[in-house]
N, C-alpha and C positions, 0 to 999 in steps of 0.2 A: 806808246800810249796815245800818240796823236791820232792813230788809226781809230782807236776806241772812242776818243773824244769826238772826232769828226762824225763818226757813225752815230753816236748818241746824240750829238747836236742835231743831225738831220732828222732823226726819228722822235726826239723828245725836246731837247733844250731850245732849239730854234722856235718851236711853237710856244713853249713856256715863256721865254723872254719877250717874244713878240706880243704876247698877251699882257704881261706884266709891265713892260716898258715899250709901248708902241711908238712908232714914228708918227709924225703929224698926218692928218687925214689926206693932205695934199699929196704927200709922198705915196701913201697907200693907193690913192686913185690913179696916180701916174704909172705906178708899177703894175697896176692891174691892166693898164691899156698898152703896155709895151714890154719888150723883153728886157729884164733887168741886166745891167752890166756894171762893172766896177766904175767905169768912167761916168756913167749916168749918176750913180750914187754920189760920187765925189762932187759932181756939178750941183746936185740937189743940196748936198751938205753946205756948199759954199753959198749958193743963192738963197737958201731958206734960213741961213744962219743957224743951222742945227749944231748942237753941242757934241756931236759924235762923229767919229771917222769910220766909214764902213770897213768891214774886214777885207783883207786882201784875198784874191781868188785862191782857192785851194786846189791841189791836184787830187781830186777825189779818187779813191781806189775802188770802193765798193758801191757807194751811193752818191747821187747828185744832190746839190743843195736845193732844198725846197724854197718856194717863194718866201716863206716866213723867215728865212735866213737874212733877208734884207729889210725886215719889218720891225726891227727892234733898235732902240737908240743905244743899246749895249751890244756891240758887235762881238763876234766870236773871238777876236783877238784881245778883248778886254781881259786884263790879268786877273781881276777880281772874279769875273764870270768864270774864267777857266779854273781858278782855284776852287770855287764853290762847286762847279760841275765835277771836278776830279774827286772832291770829297765824297760826293754822292755816288759816283762810279765805284770808287774804292770800297765804300761801305756796302753797297748792294752786291758787288762782285764777291767780296769776302763772305758776306752772309750766304750768298747762293752756293758758292763752292763748299763752304763749311757744312751747311745742312744737307746738300745733295750727296756729297761724297762721304761725309761722316755717317750719314744714315745708311747709305749703300754698304759701307764697310761694316757697320754694326749688324745689319740684317744678314749679309751674305758671307762675311769673313770672320768677324769677331766671335770667339768661342765664349758663349755665355757662361760656361763653367767658371770663368775668371771671377764672376760675381760672388762665388762661394769662397774665394781666397780670404784668409784671415785678415788681410790688410786692405780689403775692399771697404770703402767708406759707406756709412749710412747716407742714403739719398745722393750717392756720388754722381751719377749721370746728370741728375737735375742740377747739381751744384756746378758741374763742369760747363753745362750749357749756359747757366746764369752768368758764370764768370766770363765766358766767351762773349756773350751779348753785352755785358758791361764794358768789355775791353774794346770791341770793334769800333764804336763811334770815335773814341780817342785815337785809336790807331789810324783811322781814316784821316783825321784832321792833321796829325803829325807826319803822316806818310805822303799826303798829297803834294807838299812842296817839292819832293823829288820828281814826281810825275810832271808837275808844272815846269820845272827846269828842263825836263826832257822835251815837253811839248814846245817850249820856247827856244829850242835848238841849242842848248848848252851841253848836251851829251854827244857821244860819238856814235850814236845809233844812226843807221843808214838804211836805205831802201834798195838802191841799185847794187845788185850782186857784183857787177863789174868794178865797183869802187875798191873792193879788197880781194876779189877773186873767189873762185869756187873752192879752192883748197881751204882758205880761211873760213868759208861758210861752214865747213864741217869741223875745223879745228876749234872754232869758238865754243863749242859745247864742252869738250874736255877742259879747255882753258877756264871756262866759267865755273865748272865744278871744282877744279883745282884751287882757284883763287878764292871763291866764296867759302869753300870748306875750310881753307886756311883762316879766313877772317872769323868765321863762326866759331871755330875751335877756340881761338884765343879770347873772343868776346864772351863765350860761354864759360870759360874758366874764370874770367874776370867777374862774371855774375855769381860765381861761387865763392868769391872773397866774402868773408863774414859781413862786411859793411854793405855790399851790394846784395848778398843773398837775403838777408833778413828784411831788406826794404823793398826789393823788386822781384827776386827770383823764387822766393819761398812759395808764393801762391801756386806756381806750376808744379812744385814738388809736393804739394798737398796730395797729389794723386800717385800713390805708391803702386797701385795696379791700375793704370789708366785704361780708359775706353777710347775709341776713336774721337769722341767729343772732347777729349782733353787736349787735342792738337792746338786749339786756340785759347785754351783756358789758362791765361797767364795775366800778369800785370802789364798794362800798356807799355811801360818803359822797358820791361823785359822783352816783350815781343818786338818792339821797335829796335832795340839794340841788336837783337839777333837777325833782324832783317837788313841792317845797314850794308853788309857786304853785297847783297843783291842789288841795292840801289847805287852803290858806289861804282860797281864794276863798269857799267856803260859810260861812266865819266872818265874812265882810265883806258878802257879797251873798246874797239869798235864792236858793235853788236847789231846784227840785222833785226829790223823791227818786228818781223813775224817770229823770228827766233826768240826774241825777248818775250813776246806774248805767250809763246809755247812754254818757255821756261818758267814764266811767272805762274801759269796755271799748274804746271807739274810740281813746282815747289810746294804749293799749297796742298796738292794731293799727297805728295811725299810726307809732309808733316802729319797727315792723317794716317798713312800707312805704317809709319814707325810707332804709332800708338795703338795699333789694332791687336797686338798680342799674338799675332799669327806668324810663327817663325818659318818663313818659306826658304830661307837660305842659311847655310853654314859658312858662307864665304868669309874668309879672313880679311877681305878687302872692303866689302860693302857694310856700312854701318846701318843695318836694317833694324827691324822691330826687335829682334833678339838682343842686339847690342843696346838699343835704347831702353829696353826693359831693365837691363842691368843698371843703366843710369838712374832710372826711377827707383829701383829697389835699393841701390847702394850708393847713390848720390855722386861719389867722387871719381867715376870712371866714364869712359866713352862720351866725351864732349862733342865729338864730330857730328856732322849732319849727314854727309853722304858716304864718306869713306872712313876707314880706321887709320889712315896714313898719319895724321897729325897726332892722334892719340898714341900711336906707337912711338913716334919721335919724341913726344912729350912725356912718355912714361905713364900714361893714364889709361892705356888700353887694358880691358879685361874681357877675355873671350867668354862667351856664354857657355854655361855648363852643358854637357852632353844631355843631361836629363831634360833640358828644355826642348830638345828636338825629338824626343820619344813620347808618343802620345800616352803611353802607359805611365810614365814617370813625371811628365810635365805637370799634371794636375794632381799628383799623389800627395797624401798627407805628409809624407816624409820630406818631399821637396818643398812644400809650402812651409813646413815647420822650420826647415833650415833657412829658407829665405826670410821668414819673419824674425828669427833669432838674430841673424846678421843685420837685418834692417834696423832692428831696435837699437843695436849697438851704434850704428851709424847715425841714427836720429839723435842720440844723446851727444855724440861728438859734434854734429853739425848744428843742431837746433836746441840742445839742452833738454827741453821738455817737449813731449809729443802731445799736442792738443787736438789731434784728430779723433773723430768718433767713428769707430769701425762697426760695420753692420753686424758681423758675427759676434763681436763682443757685446753689442746691445742685445742681440738675441739670447746670448748666454746669460746675461744679467737678468733678463726677463724670466727666463726659465728658473733661475735661482730664486727669484722673488716668489714665483708660484709654488 
């Protein structure tokens, strides 16, 4: 995350902080007449009795520090500045990935016939987006401390491939999936405990037939809890910095893909959209994120029905009727009462009134 923070500093935050918290005019004038250096800034700080310490030189990877990097009394290394900046980055990044990829999935992948399912909610997509927008600011605030710890060097993330070798550079990917899938499985099952479910996880299960926009439509504590394995991993195992960014982006995209209702694989190993559809329909199955391994070990795996992979039967009335009947039984078991407002039920009631 330090790569992202340094790049964002160079293009945005250096200018913002220089404007909001400028150094004295004497410093600005001197820096305009000479090449700024860390030694010069330390000397100015001492001689002018400034209340700040300039940031240490960075090993910039993509961009060089602009002059404004030296023109704020709040340097890049200030922990409060870093935390606020990381909140902004987390929020904007999450917002961008969510709307870009969920929209692409909805337009090009999602089968719009799902909206005719008897358990599709009235105004569902609007409610999914509203829930996600309400969640993301809180998620950014409580997630940023993990990024802050990474930026300040407390994790095992590294840059030089020679530190752990080329073999580990490739092995870190299956290791990451194996470990995080393990953590998510057990945390997800924990969230289905009656105490946790009713308080935190129920909002995400409001969507029986989710759209791609349901991927972030959850309670902030729910989303944060399920993200913990991703953040904990680099504090236990080495992880290359670019690999971390690549994984972080792909995790967010994967969350969208498993909610898109398009069943592209029958793989008994991959916990894809078909498996996750079963989870939303029947609640107590397929808790994993990437694979079915831990569900199989934990006895919670349920293979998607063959009917889901046949375009003729996937959207048939018979399939939907069977899904609705079993889902209603599970709702009574898990939630007691079903307070959802279904679109097709509303339409049926309107017809009856007429």
